[in-house]
mmJSON file of the N, C-alpha and C atoms, coordinates in Angstrom:
{"data_MODEL":{"atom_site":{
"group_PDB":["ATOM","ATOM","ATOM","ATOM","ATOM","ATOM","ATOM","ATOM","ATOM","ATOM","ATOM","ATOM","ATOM","ATOM","ATOM","ATOM","ATOM","ATOM","ATOM","ATOM","ATOM","ATOM","ATOM","ATOM","ATOM","ATOM","ATOM","ATOM","ATOM","ATOM","ATOM","ATOM","ATOM","ATOM","ATOM","ATOM","ATOM","ATOM","ATOM","ATOM","ATOM","ATOM","ATOM","ATOM","ATOM","ATOM","ATOM","ATOM","ATOM","ATOM","ATOM","ATOM","ATOM","ATOM","ATOM","ATOM","ATOM","ATOM","ATOM","ATOM","ATOM","ATOM","ATOM","ATOM","ATOM","ATOM","ATOM","ATOM","ATOM","ATOM","ATOM","ATOM","ATOM","ATOM","ATOM","ATOM","ATOM","ATOM","ATOM","ATOM","ATOM","ATOM","ATOM","ATOM","ATOM","ATOM","ATOM","ATOM","ATOM","ATOM","ATOM","ATOM","ATOM","ATOM","ATOM","ATOM","ATOM","ATOM","ATOM","ATOM","ATOM","ATOM","ATOM","ATOM","ATOM","ATOM","ATOM","ATOM","ATOM","ATOM","ATOM","ATOM","ATOM","ATOM","ATOM","ATOM","ATOM","ATOM","ATOM","ATOM","ATOM","ATOM","ATOM","ATOM","ATOM","ATOM","ATOM","ATOM","ATOM","ATOM","ATOM","ATOM","ATOM","ATOM","ATOM","ATOM","ATOM","ATOM","ATOM","ATOM","ATOM","ATOM","ATOM","ATOM","ATOM","ATOM","ATOM","ATOM","ATOM","ATOM","ATOM","ATOM","ATOM","ATOM","ATOM","ATOM","ATOM","ATOM","ATOM","ATOM","ATOM","ATOM","ATOM","ATOM","ATOM","ATOM","ATOM","ATOM","ATOM","ATOM","ATOM","ATOM","ATOM","ATOM","ATOM","ATOM","ATOM","ATOM","ATOM","ATOM","ATOM","ATOM","ATOM","ATOM","ATOM","ATOM","ATOM","ATOM","ATOM","ATOM","ATOM","ATOM","ATOM","ATOM","ATOM","ATOM","ATOM","ATOM","ATOM","ATOM","ATOM","ATOM","ATOM","ATOM","ATOM","ATOM","ATOM","ATOM","ATOM","ATOM","ATOM","ATOM","ATOM","ATOM","ATOM","ATOM","ATOM","ATOM","ATOM","ATOM","ATOM","ATOM","ATOM","ATOM","ATOM","ATOM","ATOM","ATOM","ATOM","ATOM","ATOM"],
"id":[1,2,3,4,5,6,7,8,9,10,11,12,13,14,15,16,17,18,19,20,21,22,23,24,25,26,27,28,29,30,31,32,33,34,35,36,37,38,39,40,41,42,43,44,45,46,47,48,49,50,51,52,53,54,55,56,57,58,59,60,61,62,63,64,65,66,67,68,69,70,71,72,73,74,75,76,77,78,79,80,81,82,83,84,85,86,87,88,89,90,91,92,93,94,95,96,97,98,99,100,101,102,103,104,105,106,107,108,109,110,111,112,113,114,115,116,117,118,119,120,121,122,123,124,125,126,127,128,129,130,131,132,133,134,135,136,137,138,139,140,141,142,143,144,145,146,147,148,149,150,151,152,153,154,155,156,157,158,159,160,161,162,163,164,165,166,167,168,169,170,171,172,173,174,175,176,177,178,179,180,181,182,183,184,185,186,187,188,189,190,191,192,193,194,195,196,197,198,199,200,201,202,203,204,205,206,207,208,209,210,211,212,213,214,215,216,217,218,219,220,221,222,223,224,225,226,227,228,229,230,231],
"type_symbol":["N","C","C","N","C","C","N","C","C","N","C","C","N","C","C","N","C","C","N","C","C","N","C","C","N","C","C","N","C","C","N","C","C","N","C","C","N","C","C","N","C","C","N","C","C","N","C","C","N","C","C","N","C","C","N","C","C","N","C","C","N","C","C","N","C","C","N","C","C","N","C","C","N","C","C","N","C","C","N","C","C","N","C","C","N","C","C","N","C","C","N","C","C","N","C","C","N","C","C","N","C","C","N","C","C","N","C","C","N","C","C","N","C","C","N","C","C","N","C","C","N","C","C","N","C","C","N","C","C","N","C","C","N","C","C","N","C","C","N","C","C","N","C","C","N","C","C","N","C","C","N","C","C","N","C","C","N","C","C","N","C","C","N","C","C","N","C","C","N","C","C","N","C","C","N","C","C","N","C","C","N","C","C","N","C","C","N","C","C","N","C","C","N","C","C","N","C","C","N","C","C","N","C","C","N","C","C","N","C","C","N","C","C","N","C","C","N","C","C","N","C","C","N","C","C","N","C","C","N","C","C"],
"label_atom_id":["N","CA","C","N","CA","C","N","CA","C","N","CA","C","N","CA","C","N","CA","C","N","CA","C","N","CA","C","N","CA","C","N","CA","C","N","CA","C","N","CA","C","N","CA","C","N","CA","C","N","CA","C","N","CA","C","N","CA","C","N","CA","C","N","CA","C","N","CA","C","N","CA","C","N","CA","C","N","CA","C","N","CA","C","N","CA","C","N","CA","C","N","CA","C","N","CA","C","N","CA","C","N","CA","C","N","CA","C","N","CA","C","N","CA","C","N","CA","C","N","CA","C","N","CA","C","N","CA","C","N","CA","C","N","CA","C","N","CA","C","N","CA","C","N","CA","C","N","CA","C","N","CA","C","N","CA","C","N","CA","C","N","CA","C","N","CA","C","N","CA","C","N","CA","C","N","CA","C","N","CA","C","N","CA","C","N","CA","C","N","CA","C","N","CA","C","N","CA","C","N","CA","C","N","CA","C","N","CA","C","N","CA","C","N","CA","C","N","CA","C","N","CA","C","N","CA","C","N","CA","C","N","CA","C","N","CA","C","N","CA","C","N","CA","C","N","CA","C","N","CA","C","N","CA","C","N","CA","C","N","CA","C","N","CA","C","N","CA","C"],
"label_alt_id":[null,null,null,null,null,null,null,null,null,null,null,null,null,null,null,null,null,null,null,null,null,null,null,null,null,null,null,null,null,null,null,null,null,null,null,null,null,null,null,null,null,null,null,null,null,null,null,null,null,null,null,null,null,null,null,null,null,null,null,null,null,null,null,null,null,null,null,null,null,null,null,null,null,null,null,null,null,null,null,null,null,null,null,null,null,null,null,null,null,null,null,null,null,null,null,null,null,null,null,null,null,null,null,null,null,null,null,null,null,null,null,null,null,null,null,null,null,null,null,null,null,null,null,null,null,null,null,null,null,null,null,null,null,null,null,null,null,null,null,null,null,null,null,null,null,null,null,null,null,null,null,null,null,null,null,null,null,null,null,null,null,null,null,null,null,null,null,null,null,null,null,null,null,null,null,null,null,null,null,null,null,null,null,null,null,null,null,null,null,null,null,null,null,null,null,null,null,null,null,null,null,null,null,null,null,null,null,null,null,null,null,null,null,null,null,null,null,null,null,null,null,null,null,null,null,null,null,null,null,null,null],
"label_comp_id":["THR","THR","THR","ILE","ILE","ILE","LEU","LEU","LEU","THR","THR","THR","LEU","LEU","LEU","GLU","GLU","GLU","PRO","PRO","PRO","SER","SER","SER","ALA","ALA","ALA","THR","THR","THR","SER","SER","SER","ALA","ALA","ALA","GLN","GLN","GLN","GLY","GLY","GLY","PHE","PHE","PHE","GLY","GLY","GLY","ILE","ILE","ILE","VAL","VAL","VAL","MET","MET","MET","ILE","ILE","ILE","ASN","ASN","ASN","GLU","GLU","GLU","LEU","LEU","LEU","THR","THR","THR","HIS","HIS","HIS","GLN","GLN","GLN","VAL","VAL","VAL","VAL","VAL","VAL","ARG","ARG","ARG","TYR","TYR","TYR","ASP","ASP","ASP","GLY","GLY","GLY","ALA","ALA","ALA","ALA","ALA","ALA","TYR","TYR","TYR","PRO","PRO","PRO","MET","MET","MET","LYS","LYS","LYS","ARG","ARG","ARG","ALA","ALA","ALA","GLY","GLY","GLY","ASP","ASP","ASP","GLY","GLY","GLY","ALA","ALA","ALA","LYS","LYS","LYS","ILE","ILE","ILE","PRO","PRO","PRO","LEU","LEU","LEU","SER","SER","SER","ALA","ALA","ALA","HIS","HIS","HIS","TYR","TYR","TYR","VAL","VAL","VAL","ARG","ARG","ARG","GLN","GLN","GLN","GLY","GLY","GLY","HIS","HIS","HIS","ASP","ASP","ASP","GLU","GLU","GLU","THR","THR","THR","LEU","LEU","LEU","LYS","LYS","LYS","ALA","ALA","ALA","GLY","GLY","GLY","ALA","ALA","ALA","ALA","ALA","ALA","ASN","ASN","ASN","GLY","GLY","GLY","ALA","ALA","ALA","ALA","ALA","ALA","GLU","GLU","GLU","PHE","PHE","PHE","THR","THR","THR","PHE","PHE","PHE","THR","THR","THR","PHE","PHE","PHE","PRO","PRO","PRO"],
"label_asym_id":["A","A","A","A","A","A","A","A","A","A","A","A","A","A","A","A","A","A","A","A","A","A","A","A","A","A","A","A","A","A","A","A","A","A","A","A","A","A","A","A","A","A","A","A","A","A","A","A","A","A","A","A","A","A","A","A","A","A","A","A","A","A","A","A","A","A","A","A","A","A","A","A","A","A","A","A","A","A","A","A","A","A","A","A","A","A","A","A","A","A","A","A","A","A","A","A","A","A","A","A","A","A","A","A","A","A","A","A","A","A","A","A","A","A","A","A","A","A","A","A","A","A","A","A","A","A","A","A","A","A","A","A","A","A","A","A","A","A","A","A","A","A","A","A","A","A","A","A","A","A","A","A","A","A","A","A","A","A","A","A","A","A","A","A","A","A","A","A","A","A","A","A","A","A","A","A","A","A","A","A","A","A","A","A","A","A","A","A","A","A","A","A","A","A","A","A","A","A","A","A","A","A","A","A","A","A","A","A","A","A","A","A","A","A","A","A","A","A","A","A","A","A","A","A","A","A","A","A","A","A","A"],
"label_entity_id":["1","1","1","1","1","1","1","1","1","1","1","1","1","1","1","1","1","1","1","1","1","1","1","1","1","1","1","1","1","1","1","1","1","1","1","1","1","1","1","1","1","1","1","1","1","1","1","1","1","1","1","1","1","1","1","1","1","1","1","1","1","1","1","1","1","1","1","1","1","1","1","1","1","1","1","1","1","1","1","1","1","1","1","1","1","1","1","1","1","1","1","1","1","1","1","1","1","1","1","1","1","1","1","1","1","1","1","1","1","1","1","1","1","1","1","1","1","1","1","1","1","1","1","1","1","1","1","1","1","1","1","1","1","1","1","1","1","1","1","1","1","1","1","1","1","1","1","1","1","1","1","1","1","1","1","1","1","1","1","1","1","1","1","1","1","1","1","1","1","1","1","1","1","1","1","1","1","1","1","1","1","1","1","1","1","1","1","1","1","1","1","1","1","1","1","1","1","1","1","1","1","1","1","1","1","1","1","1","1","1","1","1","1","1","1","1","1","1","1","1","1","1","1","1","1","1","1","1","1","1","1"],
"label_seq_id":[1,1,1,2,2,2,3,3,3,4,4,4,5,5,5,6,6,6,7,7,7,8,8,8,9,9,9,10,10,10,11,11,11,12,12,12,13,13,13,14,14,14,15,15,15,16,16,16,17,17,17,18,18,18,19,19,19,20,20,20,21,21,21,22,22,22,23,23,23,24,24,24,25,25,25,26,26,26,27,27,27,28,28,28,29,29,29,30,30,30,31,31,31,32,32,32,33,33,33,34,34,34,35,35,35,36,36,36,37,37,37,38,38,38,39,39,39,40,40,40,41,41,41,42,42,42,43,43,43,44,44,44,45,45,45,46,46,46,47,47,47,48,48,48,49,49,49,50,50,50,51,51,51,52,52,52,53,53,53,54,54,54,55,55,55,56,56,56,57,57,57,58,58,58,59,59,59,60,60,60,61,61,61,62,62,62,63,63,63,64,64,64,65,65,65,66,66,66,67,67,67,68,68,68,69,69,69,70,70,70,71,71,71,72,72,72,73,73,73,74,74,74,75,75,75,76,76,76,77,77,77],
"pdbx_PDB_ins_code":[null,null,null,null,null,null,null,null,null,null,null,null,null,null,null,null,null,null,null,null,null,null,null,null,null,null,null,null,null,null,null,null,null,null,null,null,null,null,null,null,null,null,null,null,null,null,null,null,null,null,null,null,null,null,null,null,null,null,null,null,null,null,null,null,null,null,null,null,null,null,null,null,null,null,null,null,null,null,null,null,null,null,null,null,null,null,null,null,null,null,null,null,null,null,null,null,null,null,null,null,null,null,null,null,null,null,null,null,null,null,null,null,null,null,null,null,null,null,null,null,null,null,null,null,null,null,null,null,null,null,null,null,null,null,null,null,null,null,null,null,null,null,null,null,null,null,null,null,null,null,null,null,null,null,null,null,null,null,null,null,null,null,null,null,null,null,null,null,null,null,null,null,null,null,null,null,null,null,null,null,null,null,null,null,null,null,null,null,null,null,null,null,null,null,null,null,null,null,null,null,null,null,null,null,null,null,null,null,null,null,null,null,null,null,null,null,null,null,null,null,null,null,null,null,null,null,null,null,null,null,null],
"Cartn_x":[0.812,0.0,0.849,2.156,3.022,3.87,3.764,4.569,5.938,6.953,8.296,8.508,9.445,9.781,10.664,10.586,11.455,12.899,13.757,15.143,15.969,16.726,17.696,18.709,19.746,20.78,20.238,19.136,18.571,17.259,16.914,15.651,15.677,14.516,14.347,14.45,14.762,14.829,14.046,13.436,12.675,11.209,10.746,9.358,8.763,7.436,6.712,5.432,4.64,3.392,2.257,1.155,-0.062,-1.155,-1.984,-3.133,-4.383,-5.276,-6.525,-7.69,-8.624,-9.879,-10.792,-11.073,-11.849,-13.337,-13.808,-15.199,-15.356,-14.332,-14.42,-13.445,-12.535,-11.475,-10.566,-10.419,-9.544,-8.247,-7.163,-5.883,-6.0,-5.544,-5.594,-4.51,-4.922,-3.986,-3.716,-2.559,-2.174,-2.115,-3.208,-3.266,-4.464,-5.001,-6.155,-7.484,-7.489,-8.732,-9.62,-10.934,-11.899,-12.301,-12.546,-12.959,-14.178,-15.129,-16.328,-16.001,-16.758,-16.636,-17.976,-17.959,-19.179,-19.539,-20.758,-21.185,-21.296,-20.875,-20.944,-21.36,-22.674,-23.177,-22.848,-22.15,-21.754,-20.414,-19.845,-18.554,-18.626,-17.486,-17.394,-16.205,-16.261,-15.173,-14.709,-13.437,-12.886,-11.895,-12.339,-11.464,-10.345,-9.112,-7.946,-7.133,-6.499,-5.551,-4.287,-3.168,-1.882,-1.362,-0.738,-0.194,1.198,2.116,3.446,3.377,4.065,4.149,5.614,5.909,7.271,7.461,8.568,8.856,10.124,10.924,12.213,12.315,13.421,13.739,14.495,14.618,15.279,16.616,17.401,18.737,18.724,17.583,17.512,16.798,16.277,15.554,16.525,16.165,16.982,16.052,16.261,15.463,15.831,14.868,15.141,13.858,13.982,12.818,11.983,10.674,9.775,8.732,9.2,8.327,7.995,6.8,6.379,5.348,5.01,4.019,3.271,2.016,1.191,0.408,0.203,-0.563,-1.821,-2.963,-4.243,-4.91,-5.601,-6.419,-7.869,-8.718,-10.137,-10.956,-11.888,-12.799,-14.222,-14.965,-16.344,-17.288,-18.291,-19.253,-20.11],
"Cartn_y":[-1.206,0.0,1.262,1.133,2.306,2.334,3.426,3.614,4.133,3.66,4.164,5.452,6.255,7.487,7.174,8.019,7.846,8.043,7.064,7.175,8.152,8.956,9.841,10.257,10.92,11.366,12.392,13.074,14.115,13.685,12.407,11.919,11.9,12.178,12.01,10.53,10.218,8.821,8.67,7.491,7.202,7.595,7.875,8.276,7.468,7.391,6.766,7.538,7.081,7.757,6.743,7.12,6.303,7.087,6.359,6.954,6.595,7.569,7.373,7.54,6.576,6.702,7.576,8.779,9.717,9.347,8.429,7.957,7.056,6.235,5.261,5.569,6.507,6.864,5.677,4.78,3.626,3.852,3.271,3.291,2.372,2.856,2.07,0.997,-0.241,-1.367,-1.631,-2.153,-2.404,-3.895,-4.574,-6.028,-6.46,-5.537,-5.856,-5.64,-5.073,-4.818,-3.855,-4.064,-3.193,-2.066,-0.891,0.26,0.903,1.344,1.965,3.312,3.622,4.918,5.628,6.936,7.743,8.095,7.722,8.014,9.514,9.954,11.366,11.431,11.449,11.42,10.096,10.147,8.93,8.389,9.019,8.593,8.251,8.229,7.923,8.677,8.939,9.62,8.759,8.775,8.149,9.167,9.923,10.951,10.333,10.661,10.135,11.28,11.008,11.965,11.205,11.911,11.306,11.898,11.053,11.488,10.878,11.669,11.147,10.461,9.345,8.633,8.373,8.467,8.219,6.717,6.205,4.78,4.505,5.499,5.267,5.876,5.578,6.149,7.452,8.26,9.56,9.466,8.452,8.354,7.957,7.471,7.075,8.099,9.172,10.18,11.119,11.489,12.427,13.322,14.632,15.587,15.486,15.804,15.791,15.732,15.481,15.375,14.164,14.327,13.236,13.005,12.559,12.313,10.834,10.542,9.163,9.09,7.896,7.705,6.409,6.39,5.182,5.064,3.842,3.591,2.83,3.288,2.657,2.196,1.068,0.569,0.597,1.213,1.322,0.456,-0.298,-1.135,-0.685,-0.301,0.131,-0.991,-1.22,-2.294,-1.926],
"Cartn_z":[0.0,0.0,0.0,0.226,0.256,-1.005,-1.749,-2.948,-2.555,-3.234,-2.966,-3.753,-3.285,-3.98,-5.175,-6.211,-7.37,-6.925,-7.172,-6.706,-7.551,-6.881,-7.533,-6.472,-6.894,-5.954,-4.963,-5.341,-4.47,-3.818,-3.886,-3.317,-1.79,-1.215,0.226,0.554,1.789,2.228,3.524,3.693,4.901,4.8,3.569,3.346,2.205,2.169,1.082,0.846,-0.123,-0.478,-0.409,0.217,0.19,-0.516,-1.248,-1.925,-1.123,-0.965,-0.233,-1.196,-1.173,-1.916,-1.063,-1.514,-0.713,-0.603,-1.442,-1.306,-0.089,0.172,1.269,2.403,2.164,3.13,3.43,2.46,2.605,1.843,2.355,1.651,0.437,-0.711,-1.947,-1.896,-2.21,-2.293,-3.779,-4.074,-5.463,-5.731,-5.36,-5.525,-6.361,-7.145,-7.98,-7.294,-6.091,-5.36,-6.152,-6.076,-6.743,-5.789,-6.353,-5.557,-6.196,-5.367,-5.922,-6.563,-7.618,-8.276,-8.184,-8.265,-8.241,-9.678,-10.083,-11.449,-11.648,-12.836,-13.213,-14.675,-14.916,-16.289,-16.941,-18.07,-18.778,-18.287,-17.289,-16.779,-15.305,-14.683,-13.265,-12.674,-11.381,-10.678,-9.515,-9.275,-8.081,-7.508,-6.511,-5.957,-5.116,-5.474,-4.783,-4.199,-3.096,-2.528,-2.155,-2.163,-1.834,-0.538,0.28,1.556,1.723,2.229,2.557,3.914,4.028,5.301,5.624,6.877,7.356,7.496,6.983,7.076,7.852,8.08,8.707,10.087,10.742,12.043,11.813,12.848,12.721,12.006,12.313,11.73,10.257,9.724,8.319,7.45,8.055,7.285,6.594,5.356,4.594,3.795,3.9,3.134,1.658,0.79,-0.64,-1.431,-2.714,-3.599,-3.197,-3.215,-2.807,-3.895,-5.051,-6.199,-6.296,-6.787,-6.978,-8.083,-8.51,-9.561,-9.318,-9.756,-9.668,-10.967,-11.416,-12.616,-12.251,-12.765,-12.455,-13.747,-13.654,-14.76,-14.307,-15.118,-14.774,-15.707,-15.133,-15.896,-15.582,-16.617,-16.437,-16.829,-15.99,-16.32,-17.522],
"occupancy":[1.0,1.0,1.0,1.0,1.0,1.0,1.0,1.0,1.0,1.0,1.0,1.0,1.0,1.0,1.0,1.0,1.0,1.0,1.0,1.0,1.0,1.0,1.0,1.0,1.0,1.0,1.0,1.0,1.0,1.0,1.0,1.0,1.0,1.0,1.0,1.0,1.0,1.0,1.0,1.0,1.0,1.0,1.0,1.0,1.0,1.0,1.0,1.0,1.0,1.0,1.0,1.0,1.0,1.0,1.0,1.0,1.0,1.0,1.0,1.0,1.0,1.0,1.0,1.0,1.0,1.0,1.0,1.0,1.0,1.0,1.0,1.0,1.0,1.0,1.0,1.0,1.0,1.0,1.0,1.0,1.0,1.0,1.0,1.0,1.0,1.0,1.0,1.0,1.0,1.0,1.0,1.0,1.0,1.0,1.0,1.0,1.0,1.0,1.0,1.0,1.0,1.0,1.0,1.0,1.0,1.0,1.0,1.0,1.0,1.0,1.0,1.0,1.0,1.0,1.0,1.0,1.0,1.0,1.0,1.0,1.0,1.0,1.0,1.0,1.0,1.0,1.0,1.0,1.0,1.0,1.0,1.0,1.0,1.0,1.0,1.0,1.0,1.0,1.0,1.0,1.0,1.0,1.0,1.0,1.0,1.0,1.0,1.0,1.0,1.0,1.0,1.0,1.0,1.0,1.0,1.0,1.0,1.0,1.0,1.0,1.0,1.0,1.0,1.0,1.0,1.0,1.0,1.0,1.0,1.0,1.0,1.0,1.0,1.0,1.0,1.0,1.0,1.0,1.0,1.0,1.0,1.0,1.0,1.0,1.0,1.0,1.0,1.0,1.0,1.0,1.0,1.0,1.0,1.0,1.0,1.0,1.0,1.0,1.0,1.0,1.0,1.0,1.0,1.0,1.0,1.0,1.0,1.0,1.0,1.0,1.0,1.0,1.0,1.0,1.0,1.0,1.0,1.0,1.0,1.0,1.0,1.0,1.0,1.0,1.0,1.0,1.0,1.0,1.0,1.0,1.0],
"B_iso_or_equiv":[0.0,0.0,0.0,0.0,0.0,0.0,0.0,0.0,0.0,0.0,0.0,0.0,0.0,0.0,0.0,0.0,0.0,0.0,0.0,0.0,0.0,0.0,0.0,0.0,0.0,0.0,0.0,0.0,0.0,0.0,0.0,0.0,0.0,0.0,0.0,0.0,0.0,0.0,0.0,0.0,0.0,0.0,0.0,0.0,0.0,0.0,0.0,0.0,0.0,0.0,0.0,0.0,0.0,0.0,0.0,0.0,0.0,0.0,0.0,0.0,0.0,0.0,0.0,0.0,0.0,0.0,0.0,0.0,0.0,0.0,0.0,0.0,0.0,0.0,0.0,0.0,0.0,0.0,0.0,0.0,0.0,0.0,0.0,0.0,0.0,0.0,0.0,0.0,0.0,0.0,0.0,0.0,0.0,0.0,0.0,0.0,0.0,0.0,0.0,0.0,0.0,0.0,0.0,0.0,0.0,0.0,0.0,0.0,0.0,0.0,0.0,0.0,0.0,0.0,0.0,0.0,0.0,0.0,0.0,0.0,0.0,0.0,0.0,0.0,0.0,0.0,0.0,0.0,0.0,0.0,0.0,0.0,0.0,0.0,0.0,0.0,0.0,0.0,0.0,0.0,0.0,0.0,0.0,0.0,0.0,0.0,0.0,0.0,0.0,0.0,0.0,0.0,0.0,0.0,0.0,0.0,0.0,0.0,0.0,0.0,0.0,0.0,0.0,0.0,0.0,0.0,0.0,0.0,0.0,0.0,0.0,0.0,0.0,0.0,0.0,0.0,0.0,0.0,0.0,0.0,0.0,0.0,0.0,0.0,0.0,0.0,0.0,0.0,0.0,0.0,0.0,0.0,0.0,0.0,0.0,0.0,0.0,0.0,0.0,0.0,0.0,0.0,0.0,0.0,0.0,0.0,0.0,0.0,0.0,0.0,0.0,0.0,0.0,0.0,0.0,0.0,0.0,0.0,0.0,0.0,0.0,0.0,0.0,0.0,0.0,0.0,0.0,0.0,0.0,0.0,0.0],
"pdbx_formal_charge":[null,null,null,null,null,null,null,null,null,null,null,null,null,null,null,null,null,null,null,null,null,null,null,null,null,null,null,null,null,null,null,null,null,null,null,null,null,null,null,null,null,null,null,null,null,null,null,null,null,null,null,null,null,null,null,null,null,null,null,null,null,null,null,null,null,null,null,null,null,null,null,null,null,null,null,null,null,null,null,null,null,null,null,null,null,null,null,null,null,null,null,null,null,null,null,null,null,null,null,null,null,null,null,null,null,null,null,null,null,null,null,null,null,null,null,null,null,null,null,null,null,null,null,null,null,null,null,null,null,null,null,null,null,null,null,null,null,null,null,null,null,null,null,null,null,null,null,null,null,null,null,null,null,null,null,null,null,null,null,null,null,null,null,null,null,null,null,null,null,null,null,null,null,null,null,null,null,null,null,null,null,null,null,null,null,null,null,null,null,null,null,null,null,null,null,null,null,null,null,null,null,null,null,null,null,null,null,null,null,null,null,null,null,null,null,null,null,null,null,null,null,null,null,null,null,null,null,null,null,null,null],
"auth_seq_id":[1,1,1,2,2,2,3,3,3,4,4,4,5,5,5,6,6,6,7,7,7,8,8,8,9,9,9,10,10,10,11,11,11,12,12,12,13,13,13,14,14,14,15,15,15,16,16,16,17,17,17,18,18,18,19,19,19,20,20,20,21,21,21,22,22,22,23,23,23,24,24,24,25,25,25,26,26,26,27,27,27,28,28,28,29,29,29,30,30,30,31,31,31,32,32,32,33,33,33,34,34,34,35,35,35,36,36,36,37,37,37,38,38,38,39,39,39,40,40,40,41,41,41,42,42,42,43,43,43,44,44,44,45,45,45,46,46,46,47,47,47,48,48,48,49,49,49,50,50,50,51,51,51,52,52,52,53,53,53,54,54,54,55,55,55,56,56,56,57,57,57,58,58,58,59,59,59,60,60,60,61,61,61,62,62,62,63,63,63,64,64,64,65,65,65,66,66,66,67,67,67,68,68,68,69,69,69,70,70,70,71,71,71,72,72,72,73,73,73,74,74,74,75,75,75,76,76,76,77,77,77],
"auth_comp_id":["THR","THR","THR","ILE","ILE","ILE","LEU","LEU","LEU","THR","THR","THR","LEU","LEU","LEU","GLU","GLU","GLU","PRO","PRO","PRO","SER","SER","SER","ALA","ALA","ALA","THR","THR","THR","SER","SER","SER","ALA","ALA","ALA","GLN","GLN","GLN","GLY","GLY","GLY","PHE","PHE","PHE","GLY","GLY","GLY","ILE","ILE","ILE","VAL","VAL","VAL","MET","MET","MET","ILE","ILE","ILE","ASN","ASN","ASN","GLU","GLU","GLU","LEU","LEU","LEU","THR","THR","THR","HIS","HIS","HIS","GLN","GLN","GLN","VAL","VAL","VAL","VAL","VAL","VAL","ARG","ARG","ARG","TYR","TYR","TYR","ASP","ASP","ASP","GLY","GLY","GLY","ALA","ALA","ALA","ALA","ALA","ALA","TYR","TYR","TYR","PRO","PRO","PRO","MET","MET","MET","LYS","LYS","LYS","ARG","ARG","ARG","ALA","ALA","ALA","GLY","GLY","GLY","ASP","ASP","ASP","GLY","GLY","GLY","ALA","ALA","ALA","LYS","LYS","LYS","ILE","ILE","ILE","PRO","PRO","PRO","LEU","LEU","LEU","SER","SER","SER","ALA","ALA","ALA","HIS","HIS","HIS","TYR","TYR","TYR","VAL","VAL","VAL","ARG","ARG","ARG","GLN","GLN","GLN","GLY","GLY","GLY","HIS","HIS","HIS","ASP","ASP","ASP","GLU","GLU","GLU","THR","THR","THR","LEU","LEU","LEU","LYS","LYS","LYS","ALA","ALA","ALA","GLY","GLY","GLY","ALA","ALA","ALA","ALA","ALA","ALA","ASN","ASN","ASN","GLY","GLY","GLY","ALA","ALA","ALA","ALA","ALA","ALA","GLU","GLU","GLU","PHE","PHE","PHE","THR","THR","THR","PHE","PHE","PHE","THR","THR","THR","PHE","PHE","PHE","PRO","PRO","PRO"],
"auth_asym_id":["A","A","A","A","A","A","A","A","A","A","A","A","A","A","A","A","A","A","A","A","A","A","A","A","A","A","A","A","A","A","A","A","A","A","A","A","A","A","A","A","A","A","A","A","A","A","A","A","A","A","A","A","A","A","A","A","A","A","A","A","A","A","A","A","A","A","A","A","A","A","A","A","A","A","A","A","A","A","A","A","A","A","A","A","A","A","A","A","A","A","A","A","A","A","A","A","A","A","A","A","A","A","A","A","A","A","A","A","A","A","A","A","A","A","A","A","A","A","A","A","A","A","A","A","A","A","A","A","A","A","A","A","A","A","A","A","A","A","A","A","A","A","A","A","A","A","A","A","A","A","A","A","A","A","A","A","A","A","A","A","A","A","A","A","A","A","A","A","A","A","A","A","A","A","A","A","A","A","A","A","A","A","A","A","A","A","A","A","A","A","A","A","A","A","A","A","A","A","A","A","A","A","A","A","A","A","A","A","A","A","A","A","A","A","A","A","A","A","A","A","A","A","A","A","A","A","A","A","A","A","A"],
"auth_atom_id":["N","CA","C","N","CA","C","N","CA","C","N","CA","C","N","CA","C","N","CA","C","N","CA","C","N","CA","C","N","CA","C","N","CA","C","N","CA","C","N","CA","C","N","CA","C","N","CA","C","N","CA","C","N","CA","C","N","CA","C","N","CA","C","N","CA","C","N","CA","C","N","CA","C","N","CA","C","N","CA","C","N","CA","C","N","CA","C","N","CA","C","N","CA","C","N","CA","C","N","CA","C","N","CA","C","N","CA","C","N","CA","C","N","CA","C","N","CA","C","N","CA","C","N","CA","C","N","CA","C","N","CA","C","N","CA","C","N","CA","C","N","CA","C","N","CA","C","N","CA","C","N","CA","C","N","CA","C","N","CA","C","N","CA","C","N","CA","C","N","CA","C","N","CA","C","N","CA","C","N","CA","C","N","CA","C","N","CA","C","N","CA","C","N","CA","C","N","CA","C","N","CA","C","N","CA","C","N","CA","C","N","CA","C","N","CA","C","N","CA","C","N","CA","C","N","CA","C","N","CA","C","N","CA","C","N","CA","C","N","CA","C","N","CA","C","N","CA","C","N","CA","C","N","CA","C","N","CA","C","N","CA","C","N","CA","C","N","CA","C"],
"pdbx_PDB_model_num":[1,1,1,1,1,1,1,1,1,1,1,1,1,1,1,1,1,1,1,1,1,1,1,1,1,1,1,1,1,1,1,1,1,1,1,1,1,1,1,1,1,1,1,1,1,1,1,1,1,1,1,1,1,1,1,1,1,1,1,1,1,1,1,1,1,1,1,1,1,1,1,1,1,1,1,1,1,1,1,1,1,1,1,1,1,1,1,1,1,1,1,1,1,1,1,1,1,1,1,1,1,1,1,1,1,1,1,1,1,1,1,1,1,1,1,1,1,1,1,1,1,1,1,1,1,1,1,1,1,1,1,1,1,1,1,1,1,1,1,1,1,1,1,1,1,1,1,1,1,1,1,1,1,1,1,1,1,1,1,1,1,1,1,1,1,1,1,1,1,1,1,1,1,1,1,1,1,1,1,1,1,1,1,1,1,1,1,1,1,1,1,1,1,1,1,1,1,1,1,1,1,1,1,1,1,1,1,1,1,1,1,1,1,1,1,1,1,1,1,1,1,1,1,1,1,1,1,1,1,1,1]
}}}
């Protein structure tokens, strides 16, 4: 459920990113789980938000760029 940061020489360390489904307030898992969408006319919406989470101890934390990416596949019935 925690995305890693994009690695680079200037990347932060000891942090990750979690995505939250704002319809259910659940953390998004990347194991093929289905999530409800809100219909919007002929389409659908799934409001997501991203949050940084600390994964390391004080001695392993490093300031820097904290970029990440996630890919989603949507299937409409």
